[in-house]
C-alpha positions in Angstrom: 0.4 0.0 0.2 1.2 3.6 -0.5 0.0 6.7 -0.6 -1.1 9.8 -2.3 0.6 13.2 -1.7 -3.1 15.9 -1.5 -0.7 18.9 -0.9 2.1 20.1 0.5 3.3 22.4 3.3 6.8 23.8 3.1 8.2 23.3 7.3 8.8 26.7 8.0 5.3 28.0 8.3 4.7 30.6 11.1 5.0 30.1 15.1 1.7 28.3 15.9 0.3 27.9 12.3 0.0 24.3 11.5 -1.6 24.9 7.9 -0.7 21.1 6.6 -2.8 19.7 9.8 -5.5 22.5 9.6 -5.8 20.6 5.8 -5.9 17.6 6.6 -8.6 17.9 9.6 -10.8 19.2 6.6 -10.5 16.2 4.7 -11.0 14.3 7.0 -13.7 15.8 8.4 -14.9 15.3 4.1 -14.4 11.4 5.3 -10.2 10.8 3.2 -8.6 9.4 5.9 -5.5 12.2 5.2 -2.7 12.2 7.5 -0.3 14.6 7.7 4.0 13.5 6.9 7.3 14.9 7.2 9.4 14.6 3.8 12.9 15.6 5.5 14.4 15.5 1.8 12.1 19.1 1.1 11.5 19.9 4.3 8.4 20.3 3.6 4.8 18.9 5.4 2.9 16.5 3.0 -0.8 16.0 3.4 -1.2 12.1 2.2 -4.2 9.4 2.2 -3.4 5.7 1.7 -3.9 4.1 -2.0 -4.3 0.8 -2.3 -2.1 -0.9 -5.0 -5.0 -1.5 -7.7 -5.3 2.2 -7.3 -1.4 2.9 -8.3 -0.8 0.8 -11.0 -4.8 2.5 -13.0 -2.8 6.2 -11.9 
């Protein structure tokens, strides 16, 4: 199982600001199992949803 990136947010958000978490919470409110992960290589927070193997190959 893989993951599909819905949105990217730079890690340098202002102190007290959590745009990736807010975006993920809004997606979860719509029924998507979104979560936030850190991409250390690009220094960004990614909002991702799980993708099953058959969905990955269809894309």
